[in-house]
N, CA, C and O of each residue as an XYZ file, in Angstrom:
404
protein
N     -17.973     45.937     16.785
C     -18.223     44.650     16.149
C     -18.934     44.913     14.821
O     -20.010     45.511     14.780
N     -18.318     44.459     13.761
C     -18.860     44.689     12.440
C     -19.584     43.471     11.894
O     -19.883     42.516     12.612
N     -19.851     43.539     10.611
C     -20.574     42.462      9.931
C     -19.786     41.152      9.926
O     -20.387     40.080     10.003
N     -18.466     41.213      9.837
C     -17.616     40.022      9.767
C     -17.056     39.631     11.134
O     -15.907     39.197     11.216
N     -17.808     39.768     12.172
C     -17.305     39.497     13.527
C     -16.799     38.073     13.689
O     -15.848     37.849     14.438
N     -17.413     37.089     12.999
C     -16.975     35.699     13.140
C     -15.632     35.443     12.463
O     -14.914     34.510     12.824
N     -15.298     36.275     11.484
C     -14.018     36.122     10.799
C     -12.888     36.829     11.534
O     -11.724     36.461     11.379
N     -13.206     37.806     12.305
C     -12.195     38.595     12.991
C     -11.715     37.938     14.279
O     -10.639     38.273     14.774
N     -12.481     37.023     14.823
C     -12.118     36.379     16.081
C     -11.013     35.353     15.895
O     -10.645     35.014     14.770
N     -10.494     34.866     17.006
C      -9.474     33.820     16.966
C     -10.093     32.524     16.463
O     -11.195     32.144     16.860
N      -9.369     31.863     15.591
C      -9.849     30.605     15.033
C      -9.493     29.457     15.958
O      -8.395     29.421     16.514
N     -10.418     28.514     16.127
C     -10.136     27.347     16.956
C      -9.817     26.115     16.108
O      -9.712     25.010     16.640
N      -9.661     26.297     14.784
C      -9.273     25.195     13.916
C     -10.406     24.273     13.514
O     -10.160     23.177     13.011
N     -11.649     24.698     13.725
C     -12.770     23.810     13.413
C     -13.614     24.297     12.246
O     -14.674     23.731     11.975
N     -13.164     25.340     11.549
C     -13.951     25.764     10.387
C     -13.813     24.709      9.295
O     -12.860     23.930      9.282
N     -14.761     24.698      8.399
C     -14.746     23.695      7.326
C     -13.469     23.803      6.496
O     -12.859     22.787      6.165
N     -13.061     25.028      6.158
C     -11.860     25.190      5.332
C     -10.609     24.755      6.074
O      -9.716     24.157      5.473
N     -10.525     25.043      7.367
C      -9.361     24.622      8.138
C      -9.275     23.102      8.230
O      -8.182     22.537      8.180
N     -10.411     22.444      8.363
C     -10.437     20.979      8.402
C     -10.010     20.409      7.063
O      -9.220     19.467      7.009
N     -10.537     20.986      5.966
C     -10.155     20.537      4.622
C      -8.656     20.719      4.417
O      -7.987     19.823      3.903
N      -8.123     21.880      4.817
C      -6.686     22.136      4.666
C      -5.860     21.133      5.459
O      -4.841     20.644      4.971
N      -6.293     20.823      6.683
C      -5.570     19.880      7.530
C      -5.595     18.474      6.931
O      -4.577     17.782      6.930
N      -6.756     18.050      6.420
C      -6.868     16.719      5.815
C      -5.999     16.628      4.568
O      -5.327     15.620      4.350
N      -6.008     17.677      3.750
C      -5.174     17.673      2.546
C      -3.691     17.634      2.893
O      -2.924     16.923      2.244
N      -3.281     18.386      3.901
C      -1.879     18.382      4.318
C      -1.487     17.001      4.846
O      -0.396     16.516      4.546
N      -2.359     16.367      5.623
C      -2.081     15.020      6.125
C      -1.970     14.032      4.980
O      -1.083     13.178      4.983
N      -2.863     14.138      3.994
C      -2.860     13.244      2.839
C      -1.547     13.398      2.060
O      -0.912     12.410      1.689
N      -1.151     14.664      1.819
C       0.093     14.903      1.077
C       1.300     14.358      1.841
O       2.192     13.755      1.244
N       1.331     14.569      3.149
C       2.450     14.072      3.950
C       2.517     12.549      3.909
O       3.603     11.981      3.789
N       1.377     11.890      4.006
C       1.348     10.424      3.967
C       1.839      9.907      2.614
O       2.599      8.940      2.560
N       1.410     10.545      1.522
C       1.830     10.086      0.201
C       3.303     10.385     -0.062
O       3.964      9.630     -0.775
N       3.830     11.473      0.501
C       5.266     11.714      0.401
C       6.040     10.627      1.126
O       7.074     10.168      0.642
N       5.538     10.209      2.299
C       6.197      9.158      3.071
C       6.184      7.845      2.297
O       7.191      7.138      2.253
N       5.045      7.518      1.687
C       4.931      6.271      0.920
C       5.876      6.303     -0.280
O       6.549      5.312     -0.568
N       5.928      7.439     -0.980
C       6.832      7.541     -2.131
C       8.291      7.418     -1.703
O       9.104      6.834     -2.420
N       8.623      7.967     -0.538
C       9.998      7.864     -0.049
C      10.349      6.412      0.268
O      11.467      5.968      0.004
N       9.396      5.677      0.831
C       9.638      4.262      1.128
C       9.769      3.438     -0.139
O      10.519      2.463     -0.174
N       9.047      3.822     -1.175
C       9.077      3.077     -2.431
C      10.042      3.686     -3.443
O       9.893      3.470     -4.645
N      11.021      4.439     -2.973
C      11.962      5.089     -3.891
C      12.701      4.073     -4.745
O      13.061      4.362     -5.886
N      12.928      2.889     -4.200
C      13.634      1.859     -4.961
C      12.762      1.259     -6.057
O      13.273      0.543     -6.918
N      11.470      1.530     -6.048
C      10.557      0.909     -7.006
C      10.878      1.312     -8.444
O      10.625      0.539     -9.368
N      11.429      2.501     -8.648
C      11.734      2.948     -9.998
C      13.019      2.378    -10.559
O      13.318      2.574    -11.737
N      13.783      1.679     -9.744
C      15.059      1.155    -10.213
C      14.915     -0.084    -11.084
O      15.734     -0.320    -11.972
N      13.888     -0.869    -10.836
C      13.706     -2.132    -11.529
C      12.348     -2.157    -12.212
O      11.443     -1.435    -11.793
N      12.182     -2.947    -13.228
C      10.861     -3.102    -13.852
C       9.856     -3.595    -12.821
O      10.215     -4.307    -11.883
N       8.614     -3.219    -12.997
C       7.573     -3.576    -12.038
C       7.506     -5.092    -11.852
O       7.422     -5.849    -12.819
N       7.546     -5.511    -10.605
C       7.449     -6.922    -10.294
C       8.758     -7.681    -10.320
O       8.782     -8.865     -9.984
N       9.842     -7.040    -10.706
C      11.131     -7.717    -10.777
C      11.591     -8.055     -9.385
O      11.297     -7.275     -8.479
N      12.260     -9.106     -9.137
C      12.561    -10.249     -9.998
C      11.445    -11.283     -9.933
O      10.639    -11.284     -9.002
N      11.407    -12.142    -10.907
C      10.387    -13.196    -10.946
C      10.948    -14.552    -10.505
O      10.203    -15.527    -10.400
N      12.244    -14.614    -10.250
C      12.851    -15.870     -9.812
C      12.359    -16.232     -8.412
O      11.959    -15.353     -7.648
N      12.386    -17.513     -8.077
C      11.964    -17.896     -6.718
C      12.909    -17.293     -5.681
O      14.092    -17.112     -5.966
N      12.414    -16.982     -4.491
C      13.281    -16.389     -3.465
C      14.312    -17.397     -2.963
O      14.090    -18.607     -3.025
N      15.430    -16.895     -2.469
C      16.506    -17.749     -1.960
C      16.145    -18.380     -0.620
O      16.636    -19.458     -0.285
N      15.294    -17.716      0.140
C      14.875    -18.215      1.450
C      13.373    -18.020      1.586
O      12.796    -17.223      0.846
N      12.725    -18.716      2.501
C      11.274    -18.563      2.655
C      10.898    -17.115      2.978
O      11.610    -16.418      3.701
N       9.773    -16.685      2.432
C       9.306    -15.320      2.649
C       8.573    -15.208      3.980
O       7.881    -16.138      4.393
N       8.725    -14.072      4.647
C       7.923    -13.789      5.835
C       6.525    -13.393      5.357
O       6.309    -13.178      4.164
N       5.602    -13.299      6.269
C       4.228    -12.937      5.886
C       4.200    -11.542      5.268
O       3.539    -11.332      4.251
N       4.913    -10.584      5.872
C       4.900     -9.224      5.309
C       5.571     -9.186      3.936
O       5.111     -8.478      3.040
N       6.652     -9.944      3.767
C       7.297    -10.015      2.448
C       6.373    -10.669      1.429
O       6.339    -10.261      0.268
N       5.631    -11.673      1.855
C       4.700    -12.346      0.950
C       3.584    -11.400      0.512
O       3.204    -11.380     -0.658
N       3.063    -10.621      1.453
C       2.029     -9.634      1.098
C       2.582     -8.633      0.092
O       1.939     -8.326     -0.911
N       3.786     -8.126      0.372
C       4.407     -7.152     -0.508
C       4.646     -7.747     -1.895
O       4.412     -7.094     -2.912
N       5.111     -8.989     -1.921
C       5.372     -9.663     -3.195
C       4.083     -9.855     -3.981
O       4.057     -9.638     -5.193
N       3.019    -10.257     -3.307
C       1.735    -10.439     -4.005
C       1.257     -9.115     -4.608
O       0.691     -9.104     -5.701
N       1.479     -8.012     -3.912
C       1.081     -6.712     -4.441
C       1.941     -6.313     -5.627
O       1.429     -5.827     -6.636
N       3.249     -6.518     -5.508
C       4.144     -6.152     -6.598
C       3.938     -7.022     -7.836
O       4.166     -6.563     -8.956
N       3.517     -8.255     -7.654
C       3.353     -9.195     -8.762
C       1.878     -9.430     -9.091
O       1.508    -10.502     -9.571
N       1.040     -8.425     -8.832
C      -0.396     -8.620     -9.069
C      -0.721     -8.869    -10.540
O      -1.755     -9.457    -10.854
N       0.142     -8.432    -11.427
C      -0.081     -8.663    -12.847
C       0.412    -10.025    -13.323
O       0.153    -10.417    -14.461
N       1.116    -10.741    -12.463
C       1.675    -12.047    -12.840
C       0.682    -13.160    -12.502
O      -0.132    -13.029    -11.588
N       0.765    -14.232    -13.240
C      -0.012    -15.431    -12.914
C       0.847    -16.337    -12.042
O       2.057    -16.435    -12.243
N       0.227    -16.990    -11.084
C       0.961    -17.862    -10.163
C       1.688    -18.955    -10.931
O       2.796    -19.344    -10.560
N       1.073    -19.452    -12.000
C       1.688    -20.524    -12.775
C       2.947    -20.047    -13.506
O       3.837    -20.849    -13.787
N       3.029    -18.761    -13.812
C       4.124    -18.232    -14.613
C       5.218    -17.542    -13.794
O       6.302    -17.279    -14.313
N       4.944    -17.247    -12.523
C       5.880    -16.464    -11.716
C       6.238    -17.223    -10.436
O       5.429    -17.280     -9.510
N       7.434    -17.803    -10.374
C       7.826    -18.561     -9.191
C       7.835    -17.735     -7.905
O       7.560    -18.272     -6.831
N       8.145    -16.450     -7.993
C       8.165    -15.613     -6.793
C       6.748    -15.414     -6.258
O       6.532    -15.470     -5.047
N       5.785    -15.184     -7.144
C       4.403    -15.039     -6.691
C       3.886    -16.363     -6.133
O       3.131    -16.374     -5.162
N       4.286    -17.468     -6.736
C       3.874    -18.780     -6.236
C       4.419    -19.011     -4.828
O       3.714    -19.544     -3.971
N       5.675    -18.612     -4.583
C       6.261    -18.767     -3.248
C       5.542    -17.883     -2.234
O       5.317    -18.295     -1.096
N       5.181    -16.666     -2.649
C       4.454    -15.760     -1.760
C       3.069    -16.319     -1.442
O       2.603    -16.248     -0.305
N       2.428    -16.868     -2.453
C       1.094    -17.465     -2.254
C       1.174    -18.621     -1.262
O       0.338    -18.738     -0.366
N       2.181    -19.472     -1.426
C       2.337    -20.603     -0.511
C       2.628    -20.142      0.913
O       2.138    -20.741      1.870
N       3.422    -19.081      1.059
C       3.729    -18.546      2.397
C       2.464    -18.026      3.069
O       2.265    -18.232      4.266
N       1.611    -17.354      2.305
C       0.366    -16.827      2.868
C      -0.615    -17.949      3.213
O      -1.321    -17.869      4.219
N      -0.659    -18.979      2.392
C      -1.522    -20.136      2.683
C      -1.028    -20.836      3.944
O      -1.824    -21.195      4.812
N       0.285    -21.028      4.044
C       0.861    -21.709      5.216
C       0.625    -20.914      6.500
O       0.456    -21.495      7.572
N       0.615    -19.575      6.388
C       0.412    -18.720      7.562
C      -1.061    -18.549      7.903
O      -1.401    -17.923      8.907
N      -1.937    -19.105      7.069
C      -3.371    -18.971      7.305
C      -3.935    -17.617      6.904
O      -5.048    -17.270      7.297
N      -3.177    -16.844      6.123
C      -3.614    -15.518      5.687
C      -4.372    -15.558      4.375
O      -4.989    -14.573      3.967
N      -4.320    -16.714      3.714
C      -4.982    -16.854      2.414
C      -5.568    -18.252      2.352
O      -4.918    -19.233      2.715
N      -6.791    -18.324      1.892
C      -7.428    -19.628      1.744
C      -7.859    -19.749      0.287
O      -8.760    -19.035     -0.154
N      -7.227    -20.643     -0.459
C      -7.566    -20.764     -1.888
C      -8.983    -21.301     -2.080
O      -9.500    -22.059     -1.260
N      -9.573    -20.895     -3.159
C     -10.915    -21.348     -3.527
C     -10.790    -22.776     -4.070
O     -10.224    -22.986     -5.143
N     -11.310    -23.737     -3.342
C     -11.172    -25.139     -3.744
C     -12.171    -25.545     -4.813
O     -12.065    -26.634     -5.377
N     -13.138    -24.685     -5.100
C     -14.127    -25.042     -6.124
C     -13.619    -24.766     -7.546
O     -14.253    -25.174     -8.519
N     -12.503    -24.090     -7.666
C     -11.952    -23.766     -8.986
C     -10.707    -24.591     -9.263
O     -10.009    -25.029     -8.349
N     -10.455    -24.786    -10.528
C      -9.206    -25.392    -10.947
C      -8.349    -24.291    -11.555
O      -8.817    -23.546    -12.417
N      -7.127    -24.184    -11.123
C      -6.251    -23.117    -11.611
C      -5.320    -23.643    -12.656
O      -4.503    -22.892    -13.189
């Protein structure tokens, strides 16, 4: 048994560097998955289209639309307005009644 006895033994995966490596690998895998899901995002300008939807939005579609149209104003973007109304109707969003928009 030499000076580096702790390095020569079998690793159980709990060293600080092994944990850091595992977290980084998980982070990279998650971001690759997200980029793969959003592959269509590069096809159209950000937030496109701004026209009102043809049918009512589901709650998940409304959330996604609000995120994609975060740079738009509700007054100027019919799609964001429809998403906002869907979230209000579903009880997922409560507008601030003390402000005038």
